[in-house]
PyMOL CGO cylinders between C-alpha atoms (Angstrom):
from pymol import cmd
from pymol.cgo import CYLINDER

trace = [
    CYLINDER, -20.63, 20.75, 22.64, -21.31, 23.09, 19.71, 0.3, 1, 1, 1, 1, 1, 1,
    CYLINDER, -21.31, 23.09, 19.71, -23.23, 26.11, 20.56, 0.3, 1, 1, 1, 1, 1, 1,
    CYLINDER, -23.23, 26.11, 20.56, -25.88, 27.43, 18.16, 0.3, 1, 1, 1, 1, 1, 1,
    CYLINDER, -25.88, 27.43, 18.16, -25.35, 30.98, 19.34, 0.3, 1, 1, 1, 1, 1, 1,
    CYLINDER, -25.35, 30.98, 19.34, -25.18, 33.45, 16.49, 0.3, 1, 1, 1, 1, 1, 1,
    CYLINDER, -25.18, 33.45, 16.49, -23.11, 36.03, 18.16, 0.3, 1, 1, 1, 1, 1, 1,
    CYLINDER, -23.11, 36.03, 18.16, -20.19, 36.06, 20.58, 0.3, 1, 1, 1, 1, 1, 1,
    CYLINDER, -20.19, 36.06, 20.58, -22.29, 37.79, 23.23, 0.3, 1, 1, 1, 1, 1, 1,
    CYLINDER, -22.29, 37.79, 23.23, -24.97, 35.01, 23.03, 0.3, 1, 1, 1, 1, 1, 1,
    CYLINDER, -24.97, 35.01, 23.03, -22.24, 32.42, 23.32, 0.3, 1, 1, 1, 1, 1, 1,
    CYLINDER, -22.24, 32.42, 23.32, -20.88, 33.92, 26.43, 0.3, 1, 1, 1, 1, 1, 1,
    CYLINDER, -20.88, 33.92, 26.43, -24.36, 34.43, 27.74, 0.3, 1, 1, 1, 1, 1, 1,
    CYLINDER, -24.36, 34.43, 27.74, -24.99, 30.68, 27.63, 0.3, 1, 1, 1, 1, 1, 1,
    CYLINDER, -24.99, 30.68, 27.63, -22.07, 29.93, 29.85, 0.3, 1, 1, 1, 1, 1, 1,
    CYLINDER, -22.07, 29.93, 29.85, -22.07, 29.66, 33.82, 0.3, 1, 1, 1, 1, 1, 1,
    CYLINDER, -22.07, 29.66, 33.82, -20.45, 32.63, 35.58, 0.3, 1, 1, 1, 1, 1, 1,
    CYLINDER, -20.45, 32.63, 35.58, -17.00, 30.96, 35.95, 0.3, 1, 1, 1, 1, 1, 1,
    CYLINDER, -17.00, 30.96, 35.95, -16.56, 29.82, 32.43, 0.3, 1, 1, 1, 1, 1, 1,
    CYLINDER, -16.56, 29.82, 32.43, -17.85, 33.10, 31.07, 0.3, 1, 1, 1, 1, 1, 1,
    CYLINDER, -17.85, 33.10, 31.07, -15.32, 35.13, 33.15, 0.3, 1, 1, 1, 1, 1, 1,
    CYLINDER, -15.32, 35.13, 33.15, -12.43, 32.79, 32.08, 0.3, 1, 1, 1, 1, 1, 1,
    CYLINDER, -12.43, 32.79, 32.08, -13.15, 32.70, 28.37, 0.3, 1, 1, 1, 1, 1, 1,
    CYLINDER, -13.15, 32.70, 28.37, -13.85, 36.38, 28.48, 0.3, 1, 1, 1, 1, 1, 1,
    CYLINDER, -13.85, 36.38, 28.48, -10.36, 37.00, 29.83, 0.3, 1, 1, 1, 1, 1, 1,
    CYLINDER, -10.36, 37.00, 29.83, -8.76, 34.85, 27.17, 0.3, 1, 1, 1, 1, 1, 1,
    CYLINDER, -8.76, 34.85, 27.17, -10.83, 36.55, 24.56, 0.3, 1, 1, 1, 1, 1, 1,
    CYLINDER, -10.83, 36.55, 24.56, -9.62, 39.82, 25.74, 0.3, 1, 1, 1, 1, 1, 1,
    CYLINDER, -9.62, 39.82, 25.74, -6.07, 38.62, 25.35, 0.3, 1, 1, 1, 1, 1, 1,
    CYLINDER, -6.07, 38.62, 25.35, -6.69, 37.35, 21.87, 0.3, 1, 1, 1, 1, 1, 1,
    CYLINDER, -6.69, 37.35, 21.87, -8.42, 40.58, 20.82, 0.3, 1, 1, 1, 1, 1, 1,
    CYLINDER, -8.42, 40.58, 20.82, -5.53, 42.62, 22.23, 0.3, 1, 1, 1, 1, 1, 1,
    CYLINDER, -5.53, 42.62, 22.23, -2.96, 40.67, 20.20, 0.3, 1, 1, 1, 1, 1, 1,
    CYLINDER, -2.96, 40.67, 20.20, -4.76, 39.71, 17.05, 0.3, 1, 1, 1, 1, 1, 1,
    CYLINDER, -4.76, 39.71, 17.05, -2.96, 40.97, 13.93, 0.3, 1, 1, 1, 1, 1, 1,
    CYLINDER, -2.96, 40.97, 13.93, -4.81, 43.21, 11.61, 0.3, 1, 1, 1, 1, 1, 1,
    CYLINDER, -4.81, 43.21, 11.61, -6.99, 41.37, 8.99, 0.3, 1, 1, 1, 1, 1, 1,
    CYLINDER, -6.99, 41.37, 8.99, -8.33, 38.73, 11.09, 0.3, 1, 1, 1, 1, 1, 1,
    CYLINDER, -8.33, 38.73, 11.09, -12.02, 39.02, 12.34, 0.3, 1, 1, 1, 1, 1, 1,
    CYLINDER, -12.02, 39.02, 12.34, -13.97, 37.76, 15.36, 0.3, 1, 1, 1, 1, 1, 1,
    CYLINDER, -13.97, 37.76, 15.36, -17.00, 35.74, 14.41, 0.3, 1, 1, 1, 1, 1, 1,
    CYLINDER, -17.00, 35.74, 14.41, -19.02, 32.63, 15.38, 0.3, 1, 1, 1, 1, 1, 1,
    CYLINDER, -19.02, 32.63, 15.38, -18.05, 29.71, 13.43, 0.3, 1, 1, 1, 1, 1, 1,
    CYLINDER, -18.05, 29.71, 13.43, -18.20, 25.95, 14.06, 0.3, 1, 1, 1, 1, 1, 1,
    CYLINDER, -18.20, 25.95, 14.06, -20.21, 26.66, 17.18, 0.3, 1, 1, 1, 1, 1, 1,
    CYLINDER, -20.21, 26.66, 17.18, -17.13, 28.49, 18.77, 0.3, 1, 1, 1, 1, 1, 1,
    CYLINDER, -17.13, 28.49, 18.77, -15.90, 32.09, 19.11, 0.3, 1, 1, 1, 1, 1, 1,
    CYLINDER, -15.90, 32.09, 19.11, -13.56, 32.08, 16.09, 0.3, 1, 1, 1, 1, 1, 1,
    CYLINDER, -13.56, 32.08, 16.09, -10.98, 34.46, 14.83, 0.3, 1, 1, 1, 1, 1, 1,
    CYLINDER, -10.98, 34.46, 14.83, -10.52, 33.98, 10.95, 0.3, 1, 1, 1, 1, 1, 1,
    CYLINDER, -10.52, 33.98, 10.95, -9.42, 35.28, 7.65, 0.3, 1, 1, 1, 1, 1, 1,
    CYLINDER, -9.42, 35.28, 7.65, -12.65, 36.61, 6.27, 0.3, 1, 1, 1, 1, 1, 1,
    CYLINDER, -12.65, 36.61, 6.27, -13.84, 35.21, 2.92, 0.3, 1, 1, 1, 1, 1, 1,
    CYLINDER, -13.84, 35.21, 2.92, -13.56, 38.77, 1.50, 0.3, 1, 1, 1, 1, 1, 1,
    CYLINDER, -13.56, 38.77, 1.50, -9.80, 38.54, 2.11, 0.3, 1, 1, 1, 1, 1, 1,
    CYLINDER, -9.80, 38.54, 2.11, -9.33, 34.84, 1.12, 0.3, 1, 1, 1, 1, 1, 1,
    CYLINDER, -9.33, 34.84, 1.12, -12.35, 32.95, -0.44, 0.3, 1, 1, 1, 1, 1, 1,
    CYLINDER, -12.35, 32.95, -0.44, -10.44, 29.88, -1.63, 0.3, 1, 1, 1, 1, 1, 1,
    CYLINDER, -10.44, 29.88, -1.63, -10.79, 27.60, 1.30, 0.3, 1, 1, 1, 1, 1, 1,
    CYLINDER, -10.79, 27.60, 1.30, -11.40, 23.86, 1.23, 0.3, 1, 1, 1, 1, 1, 1,
    CYLINDER, -11.40, 23.86, 1.23, -14.72, 24.09, 3.01, 0.3, 1, 1, 1, 1, 1, 1,
    CYLINDER, -14.72, 24.09, 3.01, -16.01, 27.36, 1.72, 0.3, 1, 1, 1, 1, 1, 1,
    CYLINDER, -16.01, 27.36, 1.72, -15.86, 28.95, 5.19, 0.3, 1, 1, 1, 1, 1, 1,
    CYLINDER, -15.86, 28.95, 5.19, -13.58, 31.65, 6.61, 0.3, 1, 1, 1, 1, 1, 1,
    CYLINDER, -13.58, 31.65, 6.61, -9.95, 30.27, 7.26, 0.3, 1, 1, 1, 1, 1, 1,
    CYLINDER, -9.95, 30.27, 7.26, -9.80, 29.68, 10.96, 0.3, 1, 1, 1, 1, 1, 1,
    CYLINDER, -9.80, 29.68, 10.96, -6.90, 31.17, 12.75, 0.3, 1, 1, 1, 1, 1, 1,
    CYLINDER, -6.90, 31.17, 12.75, -7.82, 30.69, 16.37, 0.3, 1, 1, 1, 1, 1, 1,
    CYLINDER, -7.82, 30.69, 16.37, -11.05, 29.82, 18.41, 0.3, 1, 1, 1, 1, 1, 1,
    CYLINDER, -11.05, 29.82, 18.41, -12.33, 29.47, 21.96, 0.3, 1, 1, 1, 1, 1, 1,
    CYLINDER, -12.33, 29.47, 21.96, -14.83, 27.08, 23.09, 0.3, 1, 1, 1, 1, 1, 1,
    CYLINDER, -14.83, 27.08, 23.09, -16.41, 25.65, 26.30, 0.3, 1, 1, 1, 1, 1, 1,
    CYLINDER, -16.41, 25.65, 26.30, -16.45, 21.90, 26.21, 0.3, 1, 1, 1, 1, 1, 1,
    CYLINDER, -16.45, 21.90, 26.21, -18.06, 19.44, 28.68, 0.3, 1, 1, 1, 1, 1, 1,
    CYLINDER, -18.06, 19.44, 28.68, -15.01, 18.81, 30.79, 0.3, 1, 1, 1, 1, 1, 1,
    CYLINDER, -15.01, 18.81, 30.79, -12.69, 21.68, 29.80, 0.3, 1, 1, 1, 1, 1, 1,
    CYLINDER, -12.69, 21.68, 29.80, -12.32, 25.04, 27.80, 0.3, 1, 1, 1, 1, 1, 1,
    CYLINDER, -12.32, 25.04, 27.80, -10.25, 25.02, 24.64, 0.3, 1, 1, 1, 1, 1, 1,
    CYLINDER, -10.25, 25.02, 24.64, -8.15, 27.42, 22.82, 0.3, 1, 1, 1, 1, 1, 1,
    CYLINDER, -8.15, 27.42, 22.82, -7.46, 26.34, 19.14, 0.3, 1, 1, 1, 1, 1, 1,
    CYLINDER, -7.46, 26.34, 19.14, -4.35, 27.76, 17.64, 0.3, 1, 1, 1, 1, 1, 1,
    CYLINDER, -4.35, 27.76, 17.64, -4.17, 26.73, 14.08, 0.3, 1, 1, 1, 1, 1, 1,
    CYLINDER, -4.17, 26.73, 14.08, -0.93, 28.71, 13.45, 0.3, 1, 1, 1, 1, 1, 1,
    CYLINDER, -0.93, 28.71, 13.45, 0.78, 26.44, 15.96, 0.3, 1, 1, 1, 1, 1, 1,
    CYLINDER, 0.78, 26.44, 15.96, -0.55, 23.31, 14.28, 0.3, 1, 1, 1, 1, 1, 1,
    CYLINDER, -0.55, 23.31, 14.28, 0.04, 24.39, 10.72, 0.3, 1, 1, 1, 1, 1, 1,
    CYLINDER, 0.04, 24.39, 10.72, 3.80, 25.25, 11.22, 0.3, 1, 1, 1, 1, 1, 1,
    CYLINDER, 3.80, 25.25, 11.22, 6.15, 22.83, 12.77, 0.3, 1, 1, 1, 1, 1, 1,
    CYLINDER, 6.15, 22.83, 12.77, 8.67, 25.58, 13.78, 0.3, 1, 1, 1, 1, 1, 1,
    CYLINDER, 8.67, 25.58, 13.78, 5.88, 27.52, 15.65, 0.3, 1, 1, 1, 1, 1, 1,
    CYLINDER, 5.88, 27.52, 15.65, 4.66, 24.32, 17.34, 0.3, 1, 1, 1, 1, 1, 1,
    CYLINDER, 4.66, 24.32, 17.34, 8.04, 23.63, 18.56, 0.3, 1, 1, 1, 1, 1, 1,
    CYLINDER, 8.04, 23.63, 18.56, 8.50, 27.15, 19.90, 0.3, 1, 1, 1, 1, 1, 1,
    CYLINDER, 8.50, 27.15, 19.90, 5.04, 27.14, 21.53, 0.3, 1, 1, 1, 1, 1, 1,
    CYLINDER, 5.04, 27.14, 21.53, 5.52, 23.68, 23.27, 0.3, 1, 1, 1, 1, 1, 1,
    CYLINDER, 5.52, 23.68, 23.27, 8.93, 24.77, 24.59, 0.3, 1, 1, 1, 1, 1, 1,
    CYLINDER, 8.93, 24.77, 24.59, 7.69, 28.04, 25.98, 0.3, 1, 1, 1, 1, 1, 1,
    CYLINDER, 7.69, 28.04, 25.98, 4.51, 26.59, 27.39, 0.3, 1, 1, 1, 1, 1, 1,
    CYLINDER, 4.51, 26.59, 27.39, 6.52, 23.84, 29.33, 0.3, 1, 1, 1, 1, 1, 1,
    CYLINDER, 6.52, 23.84, 29.33, 8.92, 26.44, 30.51, 0.3, 1, 1, 1, 1, 1, 1,
    CYLINDER, 8.92, 26.44, 30.51, 6.05, 28.22, 32.40, 0.3, 1, 1, 1, 1, 1, 1,
    CYLINDER, 6.05, 28.22, 32.40, 5.71, 25.28, 34.61, 0.3, 1, 1, 1, 1, 1, 1,
    CYLINDER, 5.71, 25.28, 34.61, 2.07, 24.76, 33.56, 0.3, 1, 1, 1, 1, 1, 1,
    CYLINDER, 2.07, 24.76, 33.56, 0.89, 21.50, 32.38, 0.3, 1, 1, 1, 1, 1, 1,
    CYLINDER, 0.89, 21.50, 32.38, 0.24, 21.39, 28.62, 0.3, 1, 1, 1, 1, 1, 1,
    CYLINDER, 0.24, 21.39, 28.62, -2.60, 19.37, 27.53, 0.3, 1, 1, 1, 1, 1, 1,
    CYLINDER, -2.60, 19.37, 27.53, -2.56, 19.79, 23.76, 0.3, 1, 1, 1, 1, 1, 1,
    CYLINDER, -2.56, 19.79, 23.76, -4.00, 18.08, 20.73, 0.3, 1, 1, 1, 1, 1, 1,
    CYLINDER, -4.00, 18.08, 20.73, -3.12, 19.12, 17.16, 0.3, 1, 1, 1, 1, 1, 1,
    CYLINDER, -3.12, 19.12, 17.16, -4.27, 22.75, 17.58, 0.3, 1, 1, 1, 1, 1, 1,
    CYLINDER, -4.27, 22.75, 17.58, -6.45, 22.48, 20.76, 0.3, 1, 1, 1, 1, 1, 1,
    CYLINDER, -6.45, 22.48, 20.76, -5.03, 23.66, 24.03, 0.3, 1, 1, 1, 1, 1, 1,
    CYLINDER, -5.03, 23.66, 24.03, -7.28, 22.27, 26.77, 0.3, 1, 1, 1, 1, 1, 1,
    CYLINDER, -7.28, 22.27, 26.77, -7.61, 23.86, 30.17, 0.3, 1, 1, 1, 1, 1, 1,
    CYLINDER, -7.61, 23.86, 30.17, -9.96, 23.76, 33.23, 0.3, 1, 1, 1, 1, 1, 1,
    CYLINDER, -9.96, 23.76, 33.23, -9.35, 27.09, 34.91, 0.3, 1, 1, 1, 1, 1, 1,
    CYLINDER, -9.35, 27.09, 34.91, -7.65, 30.16, 33.77, 0.3, 1, 1, 1, 1, 1, 1,
    CYLINDER, -7.65, 30.16, 33.77, -4.71, 29.64, 35.92, 0.3, 1, 1, 1, 1, 1, 1,
    CYLINDER, -4.71, 29.64, 35.92, -3.79, 26.63, 33.78, 0.3, 1, 1, 1, 1, 1, 1,
    CYLINDER, -3.79, 26.63, 33.78, -3.19, 28.84, 30.74, 0.3, 1, 1, 1, 1, 1, 1,
    CYLINDER, -3.19, 28.84, 30.74, -0.14, 31.09, 30.21, 0.3, 1, 1, 1, 1, 1, 1,
    CYLINDER, -0.14, 31.09, 30.21, -1.89, 34.06, 28.97, 0.3, 1, 1, 1, 1, 1, 1,
    CYLINDER, -1.89, 34.06, 28.97, 1.24, 35.96, 28.09, 0.3, 1, 1, 1, 1, 1, 1,
    CYLINDER, 1.24, 35.96, 28.09, 2.27, 33.11, 25.74, 0.3, 1, 1, 1, 1, 1, 1,
    CYLINDER, 2.27, 33.11, 25.74, -1.09, 32.95, 24.38, 0.3, 1, 1, 1, 1, 1, 1,
    CYLINDER, -1.09, 32.95, 24.38, -0.90, 36.68, 23.41, 0.3, 1, 1, 1, 1, 1, 1,
    CYLINDER, -0.90, 36.68, 23.41, 2.55, 35.96, 21.76, 0.3, 1, 1, 1, 1, 1, 1,
    CYLINDER, 2.55, 35.96, 21.76, 1.11, 33.00, 19.87, 0.3, 1, 1, 1, 1, 1, 1,
    CYLINDER, 1.11, 33.00, 19.87, -1.80, 34.99, 18.61, 0.3, 1, 1, 1, 1, 1, 1,
    CYLINDER, -1.80, 34.99, 18.61, 0.38, 38.05, 17.69, 0.3, 1, 1, 1, 1, 1, 1,
    CYLINDER, 0.38, 38.05, 17.69, 2.92, 35.70, 15.92, 0.3, 1, 1, 1, 1, 1, 1,
    CYLINDER, 2.92, 35.70, 15.92, 1.38, 35.25, 12.50, 0.3, 1, 1, 1, 1, 1, 1,
    CYLINDER, 1.38, 35.25, 12.50, 0.21, 38.02, 10.29, 0.3, 1, 1, 1, 1, 1, 1,
    CYLINDER, 0.21, 38.02, 10.29, -2.64, 37.19, 7.81, 0.3, 1, 1, 1, 1, 1, 1,
    CYLINDER, -2.64, 37.19, 7.81, -0.40, 36.98, 4.63, 0.3, 1, 1, 1, 1, 1, 1,
    CYLINDER, -0.40, 36.98, 4.63, 2.03, 34.58, 6.37, 0.3, 1, 1, 1, 1, 1, 1,
    CYLINDER, 2.03, 34.58, 6.37, -0.94, 32.46, 7.61, 0.3, 1, 1, 1, 1, 1, 1,
    CYLINDER, -0.94, 32.46, 7.61, -2.45, 32.08, 4.20, 0.3, 1, 1, 1, 1, 1, 1,
    CYLINDER, -2.45, 32.08, 4.20, 0.96, 31.17, 2.76, 0.3, 1, 1, 1, 1, 1, 1,
    CYLINDER, 0.96, 31.17, 2.76, 1.39, 28.30, 5.36, 0.3, 1, 1, 1, 1, 1, 1,
    CYLINDER, 1.39, 28.30, 5.36, -2.23, 27.23, 4.58, 0.3, 1, 1, 1, 1, 1, 1,
    CYLINDER, -2.23, 27.23, 4.58, -1.66, 27.23, 0.82, 0.3, 1, 1, 1, 1, 1, 1,
    CYLINDER, -1.66, 27.23, 0.82, 1.58, 25.24, 1.41, 0.3, 1, 1, 1, 1, 1, 1,
    CYLINDER, 1.58, 25.24, 1.41, -0.15, 22.61, 3.35, 0.3, 1, 1, 1, 1, 1, 1,
    CYLINDER, -0.15, 22.61, 3.35, -3.12, 22.40, 0.82, 0.3, 1, 1, 1, 1, 1, 1,
    CYLINDER, -3.12, 22.40, 0.82, -0.43, 21.84, -2.18, 0.3, 1, 1, 1, 1, 1, 1,
    CYLINDER, -0.43, 21.84, -2.18, 1.04, 18.69, -0.26, 0.3, 1, 1, 1, 1, 1, 1,
    CYLINDER, 1.04, 18.69, -0.26, -2.53, 17.23, 0.18, 0.3, 1, 1, 1, 1, 1, 1,
]
cmd.load_cgo(trace, "trace")
C-alpha cells in the first residue's frame, strides 16, 4: 500500500490511531539514533531516511539513497533496514541480536515486518540505525554496485 502523502505528517495522518501511534514511536527511535547526514523524507510512498542527492547524486535510480524506511502495509507495519541487507556482517549481527530478544523475527531482505509495537525490539532498532555512518553506507553501496 503506497501512500501518495507528500509529507511525513500527511502520511501519519492517513493511519488509524493504533498504527499512527506505533509508527510514530518507531519514528522517534529512528530519529533519535539517525547518524548525521541522513535526512527524513517521503520516498517510494513511505517515511524514508536517505542520503540526500546533494550528498550523493550517483544512484542507480536517480533517487536519494535509501538507508531506512517505515511503512504501514495491509497486514503489518514494516521497518526497512538497507544497512542490514547490504552488509552480511551487519545482517548476521542483527539477526542474532533480534533472536536473542526472544521476539519472533519476520524479515525479508531488508524488511522487518511487525504487527504491533511489542513485536519490535526498539533498543536493537536504535542500535541498527546508529550503526552505519553515511560515508560507510555509501562505500557499501558502491561496492555492491561494482559487483553488479
